[in-house]
C-alpha positions in Angstrom: 33.7 10.7 -51.4 36.0 9.1 -49.2 35.8 5.7 -48.0 37.3 4.6 -45.1 36.4 1.4 -43.2 33.8 1.1 -45.7 32.0 4.5 -44.0 31.6 7.7 -46.1 34.6 10.0 -44.5 31.8 12.2 -42.4 30.5 8.9 -41.1 33.7 7.6 -40.0 34.4 11.0 -38.2 31.1 11.0 -36.1 31.9 7.2 -35.2 35.1 8.2 -33.9 34.0 11.4 -32.1 31.1 9.5 -30.4 31.9 8.3 -26.9 32.1 4.8 -26.2 31.1 2.9 -23.0 34.6 2.8 -21.4 35.4 6.5 -22.1 35.8 8.6 -18.9 33.9 11.5 -20.7 31.1 9.4 -21.0 31.4 8.4 -17.5 31.8 11.8 -16.3 28.4 13.2 -18.3 26.4 10.0 -16.8 27.4 11.0 -13.0 26.7 14.9 -13.7 23.2 13.4 -15.2 22.6 11.2 -12.1 23.8 14.1 -9.7 21.0 16.8 -11.5 18.5 13.9 -11.2 19.1 13.4 -7.8 19.3 17.3 -6.6 15.9 17.4 -8.3 14.8 14.6 -5.9 15.9 16.5 -2.9 14.4 19.8 -3.9 10.9 17.9 -4.7 11.0 16.1 -1.4 12.0 19.1 1.3 9.2 21.2 0.9 7.0 18.2 1.8 9.7 17.8 4.9 9.3 21.5 6.1 5.7 21.4 5.5 5.5 18.4 8.1 7.7 20.4 10.4 5.8 23.4 10.7 2.4 21.7 11.0 3.6 20.3 14.3 4.6 23.7 15.8 1.6 24.9 14.8 -1.3 21.9 15.3 -3.1 21.8 18.8 -4.6 19.0 20.7 -8.0 19.8 22.6 -7.9 17.6 25.8 -10.4 16.4 26.6 -11.9 16.0 22.8 -14.9 18.7 22.0 -17.9 17.3 23.6 -16.7 15.8 26.6 -17.3 18.6 28.7 -17.1 18.4 32.4 -14.7 15.8 32.3 -11.6 15.2 33.9 -8.5 13.2 33.1 -7.2 10.5 35.8 -3.6 9.0 35.7 -4.7 6.4 33.1 -5.6 8.9 30.5 -9.2 7.9 31.1 -12.1 10.6 31.2 -13.7 10.4 34.9 -16.1 12.5 36.5 -14.8 15.6 38.4 -12.9 15.8 41.4 -12.4 12.0 41.1 -9.4 10.4 43.1 -6.1 10.6 41.2 -7.7 12.9 38.3 -6.8 16.5 36.9 -9.1 19.4 35.7 -8.7 19.5 31.8 -6.2 22.5 30.3 -7.8 25.8 29.8 -6.7 25.6 26.2 -5.5 23.0 23.6 -2.3 21.7 24.1 0.6 22.9 21.3 1.7 20.1 19.0 5.5 21.2 19.8 4.8 21.0 23.8 3.1 17.6 23.5 6.2 16.4 21.0 8.5 17.5 23.9 6.2 16.1 26.5 6.4 12.7 24.8 9.9 12.8 23.7 11.7 14.2 27.0 8.8 14.1 29.8 8.7 17.2 30.2 5.4 19.1 31.7 3.1 21.7 29.9 3.6 24.9 30.6 1.5 26.1 33.8 0.5 22.3 34.6 2.2 19.9 37.5 4.4 17.0 36.3 1.5 14.3 37.4 -1.6 16.6 35.2 1.2 16.4 32.3 1.4 13.0 32.9 -2.1 12.2 32.6 -2.8 14.5 29.5 0.2 12.8 27.8 -1.3 9.3 28.5 -5.0 10.6 26.9 -3.3 11.9 23.8 -1.3 8.8 23.4 -4.4 6.7 23.3 -6.2 9.0 20.7 -7.9 7.1 17.8 -8.6 8.0 14.3 -11.1 10.4 13.8 -10.9 11.8 17.5 -10.3 15.9 17.9 -6.4 15.9 17.5 -5.5 12.2 16.3 -4.1 14.4 13.1 -1.4 16.7 15.2 -0.8 13.8 17.3 0.2 11.3 14.0 2.3 14.4 12.7 4.0 14.5 16.0 5.1 10.4 15.7 5.8 10.6 12.2 7.3 14.2 11.4 9.3 12.8 8.4 5.8 12.6 6.5 
């Protein structure tokens, strides 16, 4: 058994072969490990983002909420009696999430409805509270990165 620097020969070789903290190979390996971890995190997060984006395109918001039949929506987004001044009949079907998102972001009208009626519907939707029909869809429109 040959002893060099107080260590047996094969242990001395093992010490020489191990990367030192300032060794460029060690730094590269460390960066590769970090890159692999980062890629795994992106793969994990992306499905959630895709699901949120998909829910906005498929969700709907009833205007007004079910149970409030025979009510129209005025300019302020409040429910009023039919044919009240400056009020609009409710849409014939729930509004699509993607149309609501465009109306909020760009001020567009809902397909088949006037600009003023669309503005009244959008104001109503912005006043939805938790527990109200359509609120979950509205919340996903507001925070599509959830």
